[in-house]
N, C-alpha and C positions, 0 to 999 in steps of 0.2 A: 810143469813139463812131465808128461807121463813116462814112466819107465815100464816098458813092456815086460811080460813074463820072460821073454827070451833074454832080456838084459838081467832080470832078477835071478834067473836060474844060476848064473855064475857067482852070485853073491851069497855070503853066508856068515854065520857067527858061531862061536863056541862059547858056551856059558863059562863064566869064571869068576874071578875076584871082583868084589863090588867096589864102587867108588861112592863113599858116603861121608857125611859129616857125623860127628858124635851125637849121642842123645839116647842111649839106652837100647835094649835088645829089640823092642818092637820097631823102632825107627831103623835100626840096623838091619833087621830082617826085611823090612819094606824096601830099604835101599838096595839090599842084596838082590831082591827080586826085580828091581827096576833098572839098576845100573850094572852094565856088563861090558867087558872088553870086546872089541871086534877082532876076530881072528881072520887075518887075510887069507888063510888057507882053506877056509870053509866055503863050499860052493854056492850057497843060495840063501835067500830069505824065506823060502817056502815054509820053514818051521813056524814062522810068525803069521803067515797069510791067513786071513779071516779070523785070527785070534787076537793079535796085538797090532797096535800102531807103533811104528818104530821112529824114534828120533836118533839120527846119526850125528855124532860129533866127530869132526876130523880136525886134527891139528898137526903141526910139524913135530911137536914133542909135548911132554907132560907139563912143561913150564910155560906154555902159551897162556898169556893173561886172559885172553878172551875165552879160552877153554875153562880156566879156573872160574871165571864169572859164570859161564853157562852151567858148569857143574853145581856151583853153590846155589844159584837161583832155581835150578831144576830140583835139587835136593830139598830146598825150602818148600817146594810145591809138590812134594812126594804124594800127598793124599790126592791131589788133583790128577797127577799122572796115573796113579793106580785106578782112580775112578774112571778114567778114559782109556784104560787098557793100554798104557804106553810103556814101552821098554826103551831105555836109553843105551845105545851102543857107541863105544868110543874107539877110535883108531888114531893113535899118536905115532904111528910108524910108517911114514910114507915110503921109506926104503924097502919095505916088505913087498911092495907091488901088489897090494890087495885088489881083488877083482871089483869090489864095490867102489873103492876110491877111483880106480881106473875107469869103470863104467860110468861114473858120474862126472868124471873130469875134474876131480877136486885137487886144488893146489892151495896150500896154506890152511887157514881155518875155514870150516864150513859147517853149517847146521842144516840138516835135511829132515823133513817130515815125510814119512812114507805111510800111506793109509793102509787099513786092513786089506784092501784090495790089491796091494802091492804097487800102487802108483805113487810117484812123488807129488806131494801136495805143496810143499815149500822147499826152496833150495836157496840158501843165502850164504854169503861169505862173511856174515856178521851174526852176532847172537840174535835170535828171535825171542823177543820178550814173551814171557810165560802167558801173559794176558792175550797177546796176539795169537800165540800157538793154540791156546785153549779156545779162542774165538773161532779160529779156522776149523778146528776139530768139531766144536759144538754146532757149527753150521752145516756139517756134512750130513747127508740124509741117513746114513747108517747110525751115526751118533744120535740124531734126533729120535730115531726108532728106539735106540737103547735107553734114552732118557724117558720116553713114553712107557716103555715096558717095565721101567722101574728098577 
């Protein structure tokens, strides 16, 4: 389901504290660069357009078990996320009335992949396996060009 630039303009993020598993400074630095909170007050995703693919994680709170699974499995695949220019943004505050959550009609847990072009490539109310996520990305024409260019 494509999200038009008109919908994306009201969506945005503020960079902040990382969500990471332990494992040293290099892993922590990588995780800090890849995992960020989603601020409901920021107006759009334009800061990421044409530079990053965005994986959005939505949950009712930080204790959601599906969110915990998603964070752990994505953190374990941090090298693959970095290679594919992915940033993971998390919103665990539905009461904040965030524009992104509202624009996507999210209720409960959701995992959404937004391509570098700003369109939604996957949107599920369940965890999207890392292999499937990478397979969808690796099949995209832009990613294929990236792999060819080295």
